C-alpha positions in Angstrom: -102.4 91.8 134.9 -104.9 89.2 134.1 -106.1 86.8 137.2 -105.8 83.3 136.4 -108.9 81.2 137.0 -110.3 77.8 136.4 -114.1 77.7 135.5 -114.2 81.3 136.8 -112.6 80.3 140.3 -109.5 82.1 141.0 -106.5 79.7 141.5 -105.9 80.9 145.0 -109.5 80.1 146.0 -109.4 76.4 144.6 -109.2 74.1 147.7 -106.5 71.4 148.1 -107.3 67.9 146.9 -105.5 66.2 149.7 -108.0 66.4 152.4 -110.3 64.8 150.1 -107.9 62.1 148.9 -107.5 61.2 152.5 -111.0 60.4 152.9 -111.4 58.2 149.9 -109.9 55.2 151.6 -109.2 56.1 155.2 -106.2 58.4 155.1 -103.2 59.4 152.9 -100.9 57.6 155.4 -103.0 54.2 155.2 -102.6 54.2 151.5 -98.8 54.2 151.9 -98.8 51.3 154.5 -99.2 48.9 151.6 -95.5 49.3 150.7 -94.3 47.9 153.9 -93.8 44.2 154.7 -95.9 41.5 153.1 -98.7 43.8 152.1 -100.2 43.7 148.7 -98.2 45.2 145.8 -99.5 48.2 143.9 -100.1 45.9 140.9 -102.4 43.6 143.0 -104.3 46.5 144.6 -104.7 48.0 141.2 -106.1 44.8 139.7 -108.5 44.5 142.4 -109.7 48.1 142.2 -110.1 47.7 138.4 -112.2 44.5 138.9 -114.4 46.6 141.3 -114.7 49.3 138.9 -115.5 47.1 135.9 -118.2 45.4 138.2 -116.5 42.2 137.5 -116.8 39.8 140.5 -116.9 35.9 140.2 -119.6 34.1 142.2 -119.1 30.5 143.0 -122.3 28.2 142.6 -123.2 25.9 145.5 -122.0 23.0 143.3 -118.6 24.7 142.7 -118.2 25.4 146.6 -119.0 21.7 147.3 -116.4 20.5 144.7 -113.8 22.9 146.1 -114.4 21.7 149.7 -114.6 17.9 148.8 -111.4 18.2 146.6 -109.5 20.2 149.2 -108.9 22.9 146.7 -107.7 26.1 148.4 -107.7 28.8 145.8 -105.1 31.6 146.5 -105.6 35.2 145.9 -103.2 35.1 143.0 -105.0 32.1 141.5 -108.5 33.9 142.0 -107.1 37.0 140.2 -106.1 34.8 137.4 -109.4 33.1 137.2 -111.0 36.5 137.1 -108.6 37.6 134.4 -109.3 34.6 132.3 -113.0 35.0 132.7 -112.6 38.6 131.6 -110.7 37.4 128.4 -113.4 34.9 127.7 -116.0 37.6 128.0 -114.0 39.9 125.5 -113.9 37.1 123.1 -117.6 36.5 123.3 -117.5 33.2 125.1 -120.6 32.5 127.2 -119.5 29.3 128.9 -115.8 28.9 129.4 -113.3 26.4 130.7 -110.5 28.5 132.5 -107.3 26.6 133.4 -105.4 27.9 136.2 -102.3 26.1 137.2 -103.4 22.4 137.7 -107.0 23.5 138.3 -109.9 23.6 135.9 -113.0 25.7 136.1 -116.1 26.0 134.1 -117.4 29.6 134.4 -120.6 30.9 133.1 -119.4 34.1 131.6 -122.9 35.7 131.0 -123.5 34.9 134.9 -120.1 35.6 136.3 -120.5 32.4 138.1 -118.0 29.5 138.5 -120.1 26.4 138.0 -117.4 23.5 138.9 -113.9 23.2 139.7 -111.6 20.3 139.1 -108.1 19.6 140.0 -105.3 17.6 138.2 -105.9 13.8 137.7 -109.8 13.9 137.5 -112.4 14.4 134.9 -110.8 15.3 131.6 -113.8 15.6 129.5 -115.7 19.0 129.5 -119.0 19.6 127.8 -121.2 22.5 127.1 -118.6 25.1 126.7 -117.9 27.4 123.7 -114.3 28.4 124.6 -111.3 27.9 126.9 -108.7 30.1 128.4 -105.4 28.9 129.8 -104.0 31.1 132.2 
């Protein structure tokens, strides 16, 4: 009878992956706690991890932060994910400076720098210059 092996390691000698999986993000049980209560859904966690893996993070310029504060714009996590998704779509289409519309908010995003340049809410400036594309999310 032949001994079964993987990469010349007998099957019985291959260590379990469970101890390693538990060390990746705390513990195996901590990964399960996201299913209870009002924690993030699997889809939300997956999107965040994919954004981290792809290295896509949006920065907000000083001007954009000032605009958000002065206009009392509170960006929710869901709106941020949609803004990030819009920036990714713009990048995939080769857009360098994009208008990204999320609900009643408009963002000018430098795709090449992954930076939100400014933010406008409904009822304000309606003319956008120096953009080469728009994404409506």
